[in-house]
C-alpha positions in Angstrom: 0.1 -0.1 -0.1 1.5 3.3 -1.0 2.1 6.1 1.7 -0.7 8.2 0.2 -3.1 5.3 0.5 -2.1 4.8 4.3 -2.6 8.4 5.0 -6.1 8.4 3.3 -7.1 5.4 5.2 -6.0 6.7 8.5 -7.6 10.0 8.1 -10.7 8.7 6.5 -11.1 6.2 9.5 -10.8 9.2 12.0 -13.2 11.3 10.2 -15.8 8.5 10.2 -15.1 7.9 13.8 -15.9 11.6 14.6 -19.1 11.7 12.4 -20.3 8.6 14.0 -19.3 8.7 17.6 -18.7 12.4 18.2 -16.5 13.0 21.5 -16.3 9.1 22.2 -14.1 8.8 19.2 -11.3 10.5 21.2 -11.2 7.0 23.0 -9.9 5.5 19.7 -6.3 4.7 20.0 -5.8 6.0 16.2 -6.8 9.4 17.8 -5.2 9.0 21.1 -1.7 8.6 19.9 -1.5 12.4 18.7 -2.9 13.7 21.9 0.4 15.1 23.2 0.9 17.1 19.7 -2.8 18.1 19.3 -3.8 19.2 22.6 -4.0 22.9 23.8 -3.4 24.5 20.5 -6.8 26.5 20.3 -8.1 29.0 22.9 -11.4 28.4 24.5 -12.6 31.6 22.6 -11.8 30.0 19.4 -13.2 26.5 20.1 -16.4 28.3 21.4 -17.3 29.5 18.0 -17.1 26.1 16.2 -18.9 22.8 15.9 -17.7 20.2 18.3 -16.7 17.9 15.6 -14.5 20.4 13.9 -12.6 20.6 17.1 -12.4 16.7 17.6 -11.1 16.3 14.1 -8.1 18.7 14.7 -5.0 16.5 14.1 -2.4 19.2 13.5 0.6 20.4 15.5 0.0 24.1 15.7 -2.5 26.9 15.2 -1.5 28.6 12.1 -4.4 31.0 12.1 -3.4 32.5 15.2 0.3 33.3 14.2 -0.4 35.3 11.2 -2.6 38.6 10.8 -5.5 37.8 8.5 -7.1 40.7 6.9 -10.7 41.5 6.0 -11.4 40.6 2.3 -8.3 38.2 2.0 -8.8 34.7 0.4 -7.1 31.9 2.4 -6.0 28.3 1.2 -5.5 25.7 3.7 -3.6 22.7 2.4 -4.8 19.6 3.8 -7.8 21.2 5.6 -9.0 17.8 7.4 -12.3 18.5 9.6 -12.1 22.1 8.6 -11.2 23.8 12.0 -8.4 26.3 10.4 -10.6 26.9 7.3 -13.6 28.0 9.6 -11.4 30.2 11.9 -9.8 31.9 8.8 -13.3 32.6 7.3 -14.1 34.3 10.5 -11.1 36.6 10.3 -11.5 37.5 6.6 -15.1 38.3 7.1 -17.8 38.1 4.6 -15.9 40.0 1.9 -12.9 37.4 2.1 -12.9 33.7 1.4 -11.3 30.5 2.8 -10.6 27.5 0.7 -10.0 24.0 2.4 -8.1 21.4 0.3 -8.3 17.7 1.3 -8.0 14.5 -0.6 -10.0 12.2 1.7 -13.8 12.1 0.9 -14.7 11.4 4.7 -12.8 14.4 5.9 -14.3 16.6 3.2 -17.7 15.2 4.2 -17.1 16.2 7.7 -15.8 19.6 6.8 -18.7 20.4 4.9 -21.0 19.2 7.8 -19.3 21.4 10.1 -19.4 24.4 7.7 -23.5 23.8 7.7 -23.5 23.8 11.4 -21.3 26.8 11.8 -23.6 28.7 9.0 -20.4 29.9 7.2 -21.0 30.9 3.6 -17.7 32.2 2.7 -16.0 28.8 2.8 -15.4 26.3 0.0 -14.0 22.7 0.4 -12.0 21.3 -2.4 -11.2 17.7 -3.1 -7.6 17.1 -4.3 -3.9 16.8 -3.6 -1.6 19.3 -2.1 0.9 18.5 -4.8 -1.7 19.6 -7.3 -4.0 22.5 -6.1 -6.9 22.8 -8.3 -6.8 26.6 -8.3 -5.5 29.0 -10.7 -2.0 30.8 -10.5 -2.1 34.0 -8.4 -5.6 33.2 -6.7 -4.9 33.6 -2.7 -3.3 36.0 -0.3 -2.4 33.5 2.4 -1.5 29.8 2.4 -1.8 28.1 5.7 -1.4 24.3 6.6 -1.4 22.5 9.8 1.1 19.6 10.2 0.4 18.1 6.6 3.4 19.2 4.4 5.5 16.5 6.3 3.1 13.7 5.1 3.7 14.5 1.5 6.1 12.3 -0.5 7.1 15.2 -2.7 7.5 18.3 -0.6 9.1 20.3 -3.3 6.0 20.1 -5.5 4.0 21.0 -2.4 5.9 24.2 -2.0 5.9 24.9 -5.6 2.3 24.9 -5.9 1.9 26.9 -2.8 4.1 29.8 -4.4 2.1 29.4 -7.7 -1.1 29.8 -6.2 -0.2 32.9 -4.0 -0.5 36.4 -5.5 2.4 38.4 -5.8 3.2 39.5 -2.1 1.2 36.7 -0.6 2.2 34.9 2.5 2.8 31.5 3.5 2.2 30.6 7.1 2.4 27.2 8.2 2.7 24.7 11.3 4.7 21.6 10.6 6.9 19.0 12.3 10.6 19.5 11.7 13.6 17.7 12.7 17.0 19.4 14.3 20.2 18.1 13.2 21.0 14.5 12.5 19.0 11.6 14.1 19.9 7.8 13.5 17.2 6.5 11.1 15.8 3.7 13.5 15.2 6.6 16.1 13.7 9.1 13.4 11.3 6.5 12.2 10.1 5.6 15.6 9.8 9.2 16.8 8.0 10.3 13.8 5.5 7.6 13.8 4.6 9.0 17.1 4.8 12.7 16.4 3.3 12.8 13.0 1.4 9.4 13.3 2.4 8.9 9.8 5.3 11.4 9.0 8.3 12.2 6.9 9.4 15.4 8.6 12.4 17.4 7.2 15.4 18.4 8.8 15.1 22.2 9.3 18.1 23.6 6.9 16.5 21.1 4.4 13.1 22.8 4.8 14.6 26.2 4.5 16.5 25.3 1.5 13.2 23.8 -0.3 11.4 27.1 0.5 14.1 29.0 -1.1 14.3 26.8 -4.0 10.3 27.2 -4.4 11.0 31.1 -4.8 9.9 32.1 -1.0 11.7 35.2 0.5 11.7 36.3 4.1 11.8 33.0 5.5 11.2 32.4 9.2 11.0 29.4 11.1 9.9 29.8 14.7 9.8 26.8 17.2 6.5 26.4 18.9 6.6 23.0 20.7 9.5 20.6 21.6 8.6 17.1 21.9 10.0 15.3 24.8 10.9 11.6 24.6 8.8 10.9 28.0 5.7 12.2 26.1 6.1 9.2 23.8 7.3 6.6 26.1 4.2 4.6 26.3 3.6 4.5 22.4 7.5 3.9 21.7 7.3 1.1 24.3 4.6 -0.6 22.8 6.3 -0.4 19.5 9.1 -2.2 21.0 11.7 0.6 21.5 14.1 1.0 24.3 13.0 4.7 25.4 15.9 5.0 27.8 18.6 4.0 25.3 17.3 6.5 22.5 16.5 9.4 25.0 20.0 11.3 24.5 19.5 11.0 20.9 16.1 12.5 20.9 16.2 15.5 23.2 15.6 18.6 21.5 15.4 17.0 18.1 11.8 17.0 17.2 9.6 20.1 17.3 6.6 21.9 16.0 7.6 25.1 14.0 5.8 27.9 12.4 7.2 28.6 9.1 6.4 32.1 7.4 7.6 33.2 4.2 6.4 35.6 1.2 6.1 35.4 -2.5 8.0 38.4 -4.0 5.6 41.2 -4.9 7.6 41.3 -8.4 10.0 39.1 -10.3 13.7 39.6 -9.6 15.4 41.6 -12.5 18.9 41.3 -11.6 21.3 39.1 -9.6 20.9 39.8 -5.6 17.8 42.1 -6.0 15.8 39.6 -4.0 16.2 39.1 -0.4 16.8 35.4 0.1 17.5 35.5 3.8 15.8 33.4 6.5 15.8 33.2 10.1 15.7 29.9 12.0 
């Protein structure tokens, strides 16, 4: 089974569980494995404005809408929108003159998201079916691209970043939460931790992430740590997977983080060498 098929099946199963069981779905081990990553990301004021199932199906590693200013009238695209929590929050912030798109490849998640949209009574939202490697929108369409712990799941991250760059208007902003690895980690340790952190993940090393952002054309790149994962948080999961937690602890400390990545699509094409600021902050 391909990585993409595994991801579709996993998140489709979660969406079905939330639709059918509501809060009881949180007892499902498939969702519980992500608890240390997904908890405490949204404030009570945010959750209070949304349908319960939109909150329950939030499986991200950050809160991208809280870390970037969204302006009235802007158009936002959420890559891998899941149950729609970040799309609905974005729609509130851009107001009735703006619009929020959600893109997801999983039918069950799209059905859940549209149900949440109906319950929320939000009209300036549109959920699209498709892959984040092939966004079904024209060039220069959106003001802001957001994503919440989804790019790490893609098998072709260069293509995802190129697509994000393509659909952004000149001067548009990129603002995503993602799982990132700091430095070198032994393959066996990396695989075990990423299975826990992302549940099915392929997180990039931070310098690789920055390099891919530059290659896609982004400028003004910044990477801000929002959460650092401790091996103790993963002890039960890793032990059940047959990993000697005490043995790998020194190799894990400070290595796996959630980061908020910001960048901008240049307002105009560079006309000469050195005219674009390619700098970044990590």
